[in-house]
N, C-alpha and C positions, 0 to 999 in steps of 0.2 A: 616735777613731772620727769619720767627718764627721757634720756636722749633717744630720739626716734632710731637713729643710725648706729647705736651702740648694740652690737650683736652679741656682746657677750652676755647681756640681760635675757632671761628668758620668762616669759610669762608663766606666771602661778608656780614658779620654781618654789616657792616659801610658802606655798598654800598648806593649810593644815587637813584639808579636804583630803579622802583617798582619791587618787586619779581614777577617772573612768578608763576602763580599756575597751577600746573600740575593736570589733571583730572585722574581719574582711568585709564582711556582707555589709555591717554598719557603715563602714567608710566608704564602699561603693556606692551605696543607696543615699548617703548624705542624711540630713535630717529627717528624710521620709521614713527612717526606720523607726522612728518612735510614733509616728501617726500624726494626729492633729494636735497634740499637747505640745506645748514649748519646751525645749531642753532645759535641764536643771543646771545650776551653776557649775557643777562639777565637770558637766558634760562639756561647757563652754571653755572652762579652765584646761581641760584636757585636749579639747581640739586646737585652742591657740597655743598652749604648750608644745604640742607636737610641729605645728607650723613653724613657731619660733626655732625648734631645734633643726629643722629642715635648713630655714635660712641661715642659721650659723654655721652648719656643716658647709653650706655652698660659699659662705665668705670665708671660712677657715682653709678651704680648699681651693679657692681661686687666687688668681695671681694679680696683684695690683700693676698698674701701669708703671710703676717705680721699680718693681719687680721684673717686670718684663725688660724694661730699659736696662737694667742692671744684668740681667740675663743675654741679652743679645749683644751687649759689649764685653762679655766674658769670651776670651779666646777659645778655651777649652769646652764652652758650652755645648757645641755641636760637633764634637770630636768624633762622636759615634756614627755622624752622617757623612764622614769624610769617605770620598770615593778616590780610587786610582785608576786611571785610564790607562788601558793597554791598547795602543793605536797600531799594534801588529796583528790584532784580532780582525779577521775576515767576515764582515757581516753576512749572515745567510738568512735571516728570517725576520719577522717583523715584531714577534712577541717573545721577550727575553728578559733577564734581570736588567735593571736600568743602567748597572755599571757595565753590561755587555753592550748594550743597545748605544749608550754614550762611546765606548771604545770603537764600536763599528763606525760611528760618523766620524770618530776623529781619524780613523784609517782612511775613509772616502777623503777628509780633507786633504791627507798626505797624497792621496793619489793625485788629487786635483793640483795641487800646488807643486808637487815634485820634491817637497822638502822632507828632512829627515824625521822632523816631528810635527804633529798635527797643529801645535800652537806656533809654529816660524812662520813668520810673514811671508806670503807670496812675492815674487820678483815683480809681478804686475796685476794690478786689480782689475776686475771685470768691467768696472766705469772706464778704465783706460783701455782696455781692448774694445769696448762698444764706442768710445771716441775714434779709435785708430779704424776700425771697419767703416765707420761713418765718413771719417776722411777720405778713406780710400774710394768709397763710392761717389763722393761728391768731388774728388780731386783736390781736396783742401790742402792735402800736403804736397803738392806739386808746386816749386818756384819757378817762376820764368825769368829769363834776362834775353829780350828780344825774342827770337825764335827757338831760343834753345830753352830747354825744361830740364828740372831734375826732381827726382822722387826721393829723397834722402834715405826713407824708411825702407823702399823696396830696392834701392840701389840702381834704379833706371835713370838713365838720362838720353837726350836726344836732340836733334836739330829738324824742326819741323820747316822745311824748305823745299825748293825745286831739287837741289842736291843736298840730301840730308841723310839721317842716320837714327837708328835707336839702339842704343847700348844697354843690355838686360842686366848686365852685372853678374855677380857670382850666384846669385839665388836662381838664375837661370843659365847655370853653366858657361857664363861669359858671351852667351850668344850676342853678334852684332848684325843687323840688317843695316845695308846702304843703299842709296839709290841716287840716281841723277838724269841729267839730260845732257848730251855731248854731240858735238858734230863731228862727223868722220870726214877723211879726206883721203885720195889714192894714196898719197905719200904717208897717211899715218898722222895720229895725234896721240899725246900721252895724257891720259886721264888720271887725275889724283882723287883718291877716295875723301871725302870730308874729314874723316879721321882714319888713321892707320889701325889695321888688325893686329892684334895683339900676338897671336901664335900661328893661326891658320886661315887660310883662304879655302872656302869649300867650292866656291863657284860663282860663275857672272853669267847672266842671262841679259841678252839685248834683245829689243824690241822695236820694230820700224815704224814708220809713220803709215796710216791707213792709206794716203793719197798716193804713195809712191808706187812708181811701175814696178812690174816683177824684177826687171834688171837693175833696179835702183835699191833693191831692199836687202841686198846682201851686205854685211858688215862683218868684219874679221877682228875678233878679238885676240890679242897675241902678247906675250911677256907680262903677264900678270904677276904681281907680287902683293906683299901686305899693304903698300903703299897707293898701288894703282894699276893701270893696265894700258896697253896700247889699242888702239881702235882704228880701223883702216876701213875704207870704202872700196867696193869692187869697181865702181865705177870712175869717171874721171870728175865727177861734181861731188863736192861735199854735201852730205844730209845728215840731218839730225836723227839721232837715236837714243832711246830710253834705255837704261839699264839696271840692272839689280843684281846686287852681291850680297853674299851670305858667309858669314864666317865667325872667328871668335878671337 
């Protein structure tokens, strides 16, 4: 008996009978076209012969798994599908040739990363940025040493105490805000800033205690420089005053 999967063998290819030729109508109606009588041997041979020829055609024109594997490992097999992106092409629409759509995406990658090519790695990932924003919101990037704090990522440092400061760093123009509490006298005292201003002192403001009489509420600031200032009281008794200084 012939091997069932041997597609080279065609049923009735050596039959001595003349092959029956089915018309289109015969083929579409099936055996109904001959009515109640059974088909003769020549009709059966013709029908099976045609079916085998169709199967052989499909087999001959199909790719085996081995052929597909060889095809996929061939470096030149898909050369006609190679695309060259142009990441200088600015996208303007949703529908275009595939290469133009990919080129537009490449351009947007360039715009986002700020790099010269769309395939260049960005300096920082979105995951890293998300972590940075989260840390800023939670204060996780702030390190403390006693009452002093530092946020190295923002360049901000400070001393959170009765006499303290916040140094905002270069990202904020070098702004420094300082504050404190000092007791004045008629002869005057020198008040040292918690830290020295680097370039300029914009101003100092003092505020008195609410329980002082009007004649006790006057304090005079004099001789201010980058390191501190003199504080004088108009009366004969020393009183405590709060002060605020701004500079950089």
